[in-house]
C-alpha positions in Angstrom: 146.1 74.7 -53.6 147.4 71.6 -52.0 144.0 70.3 -51.9 143.5 70.7 -55.2 146.8 69.3 -56.9 146.2 66.0 -54.3 142.9 65.5 -55.5 144.4 65.5 -58.8 147.4 63.2 -58.2 145.2 61.3 -57.2 142.8 60.6 -60.2 146.3 60.2 -62.4 145.6 56.7 -63.8 148.6 54.1 -63.1 150.3 52.7 -66.7 151.2 48.9 -65.9 153.1 49.6 -69.2 155.5 52.0 -67.7 156.3 49.3 -64.7 156.9 46.4 -66.8 159.5 48.7 -68.9 161.5 49.3 -66.3 161.3 46.2 -64.5 162.7 44.6 -67.8 165.5 47.3 -67.7 166.6 46.2 -64.3 167.2 42.3 -65.7 168.9 44.0 -68.3 171.0 46.0 -66.0 171.9 42.7 -63.7 172.8 41.0 -66.8 175.0 43.8 -68.3 176.9 44.7 -65.5 177.3 40.7 -64.4 178.6 40.0 -68.0 181.1 43.7 -67.4 182.1 42.2 -63.7 183.8 38.6 -65.9 185.3 40.5 -68.2 187.4 42.9 -66.2 187.4 39.7 -64.0 189.1 37.7 -67.0 190.7 39.9 -69.4 193.4 42.3 -69.9 191.1 44.9 -71.3 189.2 45.2 -68.3 190.0 48.7 -67.3 189.2 50.2 -70.8 185.9 48.6 -70.4 185.1 49.9 -66.8 186.0 53.3 -68.6 183.9 52.9 -71.4 181.0 51.6 -69.4 181.3 54.7 -66.9 180.6 57.0 -70.1 178.1 55.3 -71.5 176.4 54.9 -68.0 176.7 58.7 -68.1 175.6 59.8 -71.2 172.3 57.6 -70.7 171.6 59.1 -67.4 171.8 62.6 -69.1 169.7 61.8 -71.6 167.2 60.2 -69.6 166.8 63.2 -67.6 166.5 65.4 -70.6 163.4 63.0 -72.0 161.7 63.0 -68.3 161.5 66.5 -68.3 160.6 66.8 -71.8 157.6 64.7 -71.0 156.7 66.1 -67.7 156.6 69.8 -69.3 154.1 68.3 -72.0 151.8 66.5 -70.1 151.1 70.0 -67.7 150.8 72.0 -70.9 147.1 72.4 -71.7 145.9 71.0 -75.1 146.0 73.2 -78.2 143.1 75.3 -78.4 142.1 75.1 -74.8 141.6 77.9 -73.1 139.8 76.9 -70.0 136.7 79.5 -70.5 139.0 82.6 -71.1 140.8 83.7 -74.5 144.4 82.6 -75.0 147.2 85.0 -73.4 150.5 84.6 -74.5 153.6 84.5 -72.1 154.3 87.5 -70.8 158.0 88.2 -71.7 157.3 86.7 -75.2 154.6 89.3 -75.3 157.0 92.4 -73.9 159.3 90.9 -76.7 156.7 91.2 -79.6 155.7 95.1 -78.1 159.3 95.8 -78.1 159.5 94.9 -82.3 156.3 96.0 -83.4 156.3 99.3 -81.7 153.2 101.0 -79.8 149.4 99.3 -80.9 147.5 102.5 -83.2 144.0 102.7 -81.8 141.2 101.7 -84.7 138.3 104.0 -85.5 135.7 102.2 -84.6 130.9 103.0 -84.7 128.3 101.7 -83.1 125.9 99.1 -85.3 122.6 97.7 -84.8 122.3 94.3 -86.1 119.0 92.2 -86.5 119.2 88.9 -88.2 117.4 85.8 -88.6 119.2 82.3 -88.2 118.4 78.8 -88.4 117.8 77.1 -85.4 120.4 74.5 -85.1 123.2 73.8 -83.5 126.7 76.2 -84.6 124.1 78.4 -86.5 124.9 81.5 -84.4 128.3 80.3 -83.8 129.1 80.5 -87.4 128.1 84.2 -87.6 130.1 85.3 -84.2 133.1 84.0 -86.5 132.2 85.8 -89.4 131.9 88.9 -87.6 135.3 88.0 -85.4 137.3 87.8 -88.9 136.0 91.6 -89.6 136.8 92.9 -86.5 133.6 93.0 -85.0 133.2 93.3 -80.8 129.8 91.9 -80.0 128.5 94.3 -76.7 125.4 92.6 -76.5 123.1 90.2 -77.9 119.1 89.3 -77.7 117.7 86.3 -78.7 113.7 86.6 -79.8 112.7 83.1 -80.9 110.5 82.3 -83.7 108.4 78.9 -85.3 110.8 78.8 -87.9 114.4 80.3 -86.4 115.8 83.0 -83.9 116.2 86.5 -84.6 119.2 87.5 -83.1 119.9 91.4 -82.1 123.3 92.5 -82.0 124.6 95.7 -80.4 128.3 95.7 -82.0 131.5 97.8 -82.2 132.9 97.6 -85.5 135.8 99.2 -87.9 134.8 102.8 -88.8 135.4 101.7 -92.4 132.9 98.7 -92.1 129.7 99.4 -94.4 126.3 98.4 -93.8 126.3 96.4 -96.9 129.2 94.4 -96.2 128.1 93.8 -92.7 125.0 92.6 -94.2 127.0 90.2 -97.0 129.0 88.7 -94.7 126.4 88.0 -92.5 124.2 86.4 -95.4 127.6 84.1 -96.0 127.0 82.9 -92.6 123.4 81.6 -92.7 121.7 85.2 -91.5 118.6 86.7 -93.5 116.3 89.4 -93.2 119.2 91.2 -92.0 118.8 94.5 -91.1 121.6 97.2 -89.7 121.2 101.0 -88.2 123.4 103.3 -86.6 123.4 103.2 -82.9 124.7 105.9 -80.1 125.7 105.8 -76.5 122.3 105.5 -75.1 122.0 102.1 -76.5 124.7 100.6 -74.3 122.1 100.5 -71.4 121.3 96.5 -71.3 117.8 95.8 -72.2 116.8 94.3 -68.2 117.6 98.1 -66.9 115.8 100.1 -70.3 112.3 98.1 -69.7 112.4 99.1 -66.1 113.3 102.3 -66.6 110.4 102.7 -69.5 108.3 101.0 -66.9 108.9 103.6 -64.1 108.3 106.5 -66.2 104.8 104.8 -67.2 104.4 104.4 -63.8 104.7 108.0 -62.5 102.4 109.5 -65.9 100.0 108.4 -67.4 101.3 110.4 -70.9 104.5 108.5 -71.1 102.8 104.9 -72.2 103.3 106.4 -76.0 106.9 107.5 -75.5 107.8 104.7 -73.6 106.4 102.5 -76.6 108.4 104.3 -78.8 111.3 103.8 -77.5 111.1 100.0 -76.5 110.4 99.3 -80.3 112.4 101.7 -82.1 111.3 103.8 -84.7 107.8 103.4 -84.8 104.4 105.2 -85.5 101.9 105.0 -82.6 98.2 105.8 -83.2 95.5 106.1 -80.6 92.4 105.4 -81.9 89.4 106.0 -79.1 86.2 104.0 -79.4 84.0 106.6 -80.3 84.7 109.5 -82.7 84.9 113.3 -81.8 81.1 112.9 -83.4 80.2 110.7 -81.3 80.4 107.9 -83.8 82.2 104.6 -83.1 85.4 104.0 -85.1 85.0 100.3 -84.7 88.7 100.1 -83.4 88.7 97.5 -80.4 91.5 95.4 -79.8 90.8 92.1 -78.0 92.1 91.7 -74.2 95.2 89.8 -75.4 96.0 91.8 -78.5 96.6 91.0 -82.1 100.4 90.7 -83.6 100.5 90.9 -87.6 104.0 91.2 -88.7 104.9 95.3 -88.7 101.4 95.9 -87.1 100.4 95.7 -83.7 97.2 96.1 -81.7 96.8 96.6 -78.0 93.5 97.4 -75.9 93.7 100.8 -74.7 92.9 101.0 -71.3 91.1 104.3 -71.8 88.8 102.7 -74.6 89.9 102.3 -78.0 92.9 100.8 -79.2 96.6 101.8 -79.4 97.9 100.9 -83.1 102.0 100.6 -83.7 103.1 100.6 -86.8 106.9 99.0 -87.8 107.2 98.7 -91.7 110.9 98.3 -91.9 111.3 95.4 -89.7 108.8 92.8 -88.3 107.7 92.7 -84.7 108.5 90.0 -82.9 106.5 87.8 -80.1 109.3 89.0 -77.3 108.6 92.5 -78.4 104.9 92.0 -78.9 105.0 90.5 -74.9 107.3 93.6 -73.5 104.6 95.9 -75.0 101.6 94.3 -73.9 103.3 94.3 -70.2 103.7 98.1 -70.2 100.0 99.0 -71.2 98.7 96.3 -68.7 100.7 98.4 -66.4 99.2 101.4 -67.4 95.6 99.8 -67.1 96.7 98.7 -63.6 97.4 102.0 -62.2 94.6 104.2 -63.5 94.6 108.0 -64.3 97.6 109.2 -62.6 99.4 113.0 -64.0 101.9 114.6 -62.0 101.0 117.4 -60.3 104.1 119.9 -59.8 103.5 123.4 -60.4 105.1 126.8 -60.6 104.0 130.2 -59.7 105.1 132.9 -61.6 104.1 136.9 -61.7 103.1 138.7 -64.5 104.6 142.0 -65.2 101.2 143.8 -63.7 101.9 141.9 -60.7 99.5 139.1 -60.9 100.2 135.8 -59.6 99.3 133.4 -62.1 100.1 129.1 -61.7 101.7 126.7 -64.5 101.0 123.2 -64.0 99.9 119.8 -65.7 96.4 119.5 -66.5 93.9 116.1 -67.4 90.2 115.2 -67.7 89.6 116.0 -64.0 90.1 119.7 -65.4 87.2 118.9 -68.4 84.5 121.6 -65.7 87.4 124.4 -65.9 88.3 124.1 -69.5 85.0 124.1 -70.6 83.8 127.1 -68.4 87.2 129.2 -70.4 85.9 128.1 -73.3 82.0 130.1 -72.9 84.2 133.1 -71.9 86.7 133.1 -75.2 84.9 135.2 -78.0 84.6 133.6 -81.4 87.9 134.6 -82.9 90.0 133.4 -80.0 88.1 130.2 -80.6 88.6 130.5 -84.5 91.9 131.0 -84.3 92.4 127.9 -82.2 90.6 125.3 -83.8 90.2 126.9 -87.2 86.2 126.5 -87.3 83.3 126.3 -84.9 83.2 123.6 -82.3 80.2 121.4 -82.8 80.9 119.4 -79.1 83.6 121.1 -76.7 83.1 118.7 -74.1 83.8 115.7 -76.3 86.8 117.3 -78.0 87.8 118.8 -74.9 88.0 115.6 -73.2 90.0 114.5 -76.0 93.0 117.3 -75.9 92.9 116.7 -72.0 93.9 113.3 -72.1 97.1 111.9 -71.3 97.2 109.1 -74.1 97.0 111.6 -76.8 99.8 114.2 -75.2 100.8 116.1 -72.2 98.5 119.8 -71.5 99.7 122.3 -69.3 97.1 124.5 -67.4 97.2 128.3 -66.1 95.0 129.6 -63.6 94.9 132.7 -61.8 95.3 133.5 -58.0 91.6 133.0 -57.5 92.0 129.1 -59.3 89.8 130.0 -62.2 91.1 128.3 -65.4 92.6 131.3 -67.9 95.1 129.1 -70.7 95.7 125.9 -71.8 98.8 124.6 -73.7 98.7 121.0 -75.6 101.7 119.0 -76.9 99.7 116.2 -78.5 101.5 113.0 -80.2 100.2 112.6 -83.7 101.6 109.1 -85.0 105.2 109.8 -84.9 105.6 113.7 -85.0 104.8 116.0 -82.5 102.2 119.5 -82.5 101.7 121.6 -80.0 98.7 124.4 -79.7 97.7 126.9 -77.7 94.7 128.8 -76.0 94.5 131.9 -73.9 91.5 133.7 -73.0 90.6 136.6 -74.3 91.2 139.3 -71.3 94.8 137.5 -70.2 96.2 137.8 -74.1 99.1 139.6 -75.0 101.1 139.5 -71.4 103.7 136.6 -72.2 101.7 133.7 -71.0 101.2 132.1 -74.4 105.2 131.9 -74.8 105.7 130.3 -71.3 103.4 127.7 -72.3 105.5 127.3 -75.5 108.8 127.2 -74.2 107.8 124.8 -71.9 105.7 122.4 -74.1 108.8 122.8 -76.4 111.3 122.1 -73.4 108.9 119.0 -72.5 109.4 118.1 -76.3 112.6 117.6 -76.2 112.7 115.8 -73.1 110.9 113.4 -74.7 113.2 112.8 -77.7 110.9 114.4 -80.5 113.3 115.9 -83.6 110.5 118.6 -84.4 106.8 120.2 -83.3 105.1 122.4 -85.5 101.7 124.2 -84.9 99.0 124.7 -87.5 97.2 127.9 -87.5 96.4 130.7 -89.6 98.2 133.6 -91.3 96.8 136.3 -89.4 97.4 134.8 -86.1 100.5 137.1 -85.6 100.7 136.1 -81.5 101.6 132.6 -82.5 103.9 133.5 -85.0 106.1 135.6 -83.1 105.6 132.8 -80.4 107.1 130.3 -82.4 110.1 133.1 -83.5 111.0 133.7 -80.1 112.0 130.2 -79.6 115.3 131.1 -81.5 115.2 127.6 -83.4 115.2 126.8 -87.2 111.7 127.1 -88.3 110.0 125.8 -91.4 107.0 127.7 -93.1 104.2 126.3 -95.2 100.7 127.8 -96.4 98.3 126.6 -97.7 95.0 127.9 -98.3 95.2 130.4 -95.1 96.4 127.9 -92.6 99.7 128.1 -92.0 101.8 125.3 -90.8 105.3 126.2 -88.8 107.3 123.1 -88.1 110.6 124.4 -85.1 113.2 121.7 -85.7 114.3 120.6 -82.4 117.4 118.3 -83.4 120.0 120.8 -84.0 118.7 123.2 -80.9 121.4 123.0 -78.1 119.9 120.3 -76.2 121.4 121.3 -72.1 119.9 125.0 -72.5 116.2 123.4 -73.6 116.0 120.3 -71.8 114.4 120.7 -68.2 116.3 119.4 -64.6 114.3 116.7 -63.1 111.1 117.9 -61.1 113.1 117.5 -57.6 115.5 120.5 -58.9 114.3 122.5 -61.7 115.2 125.9 -62.2 113.2 127.3 -64.9 113.6 130.4 -66.7 110.4 132.3 -67.5 109.6 133.9 -70.5 110.8 137.9 -70.7 108.1 139.8 -68.7 107.7 136.9 -66.3 109.3 136.2 -63.5 109.0 133.7 -60.4 107.3 134.1 -57.4 109.0 132.7 -54.1 107.3 130.7 -51.9 
């Protein structure tokens, strides 16, 4: 503290005018003193003049002291508008007195908003926008900038008064120079900063190849993602093969799928920025470098008759076992699952078992034979569930057990609903969907039944599974877990 003060004093400039004024005052004082001395010595009014001079001297000294103190305070006070890198803070005593006068501060109800707007890439454009937000009583929690060729896209997370409407926010933003403004309500999950969120998505993608479509959705917000293979299920080329570097076309981006084909991401309501395109491409490149990977966690359950079954994740490495199960299933079972004959079972099963299109659960016996498959399929921005159980293992609760686990996965992935496409005569699937105790919507068209379960209204803690290390899942009624 002493060193800093000394250095500041050493840098203080020397004022020669002040020395000149003091020298003139000294000469004036000498002349006045000489005059007074001569007058006292020669005139009869000398004592009176002496008293008057003393009074004048005391008054002058008092004025000089007051003036010096005033200048000292002015020289040490910060200039107006200077905050030293912090917000202006009132004097504690004055602030306390003001609080006593105005009474307690009533908390204002607030709401979280996400806002994106484009501003000119000129000095002061962002400052003007922040000033308008401050006048509206809006607090800026986070800010991201996305440089463009003709401006900058600024993405805000805002805490605003609850009575502030989206229309008012957009109108005032436009008045401050913002254009193409987009706003939507946010929640507490958006409070996570972007680097932390991206690292979390990269970790999930690294652990499970089926997480890539979900990670892209969470990274880019509300969007529709399609995975188009290079070859269709009928063996014909689809013509979809994006270049290695990908393609960005305003509201559509195309990325090279590591498994072959193209990942198409669409967001019609908001154009993608080059920054978002680079982040999405980095996630896809990470997936390509890590190769095929599916968690091999498994649960051993006991059926009512005492047989043990294992429920685990499956992928394309299970294709031979899945094809063997197909060959053992009756025509009726295959028809209920696929709604018609299956021309190329190997190619179709390879598609279903791919983690790019969703997650698959397999049920196998103690001898290792595959007897049931359950699929959770990413269909654009919707999610489909599908089941197939071998004939000899039906009516034992296996289908309901698989369906419950698939729905829990869908909730864990943040899906709002799942749907199942079956035939109206498939009473087993209808009963399994009703056993979920979720709100259901039914749509029947020419014998095809679509059952949609809304997950958003379901109690989330009951349906969301815990982390794999400590997960305690509840098996379906009639199926109990074997202790190992």
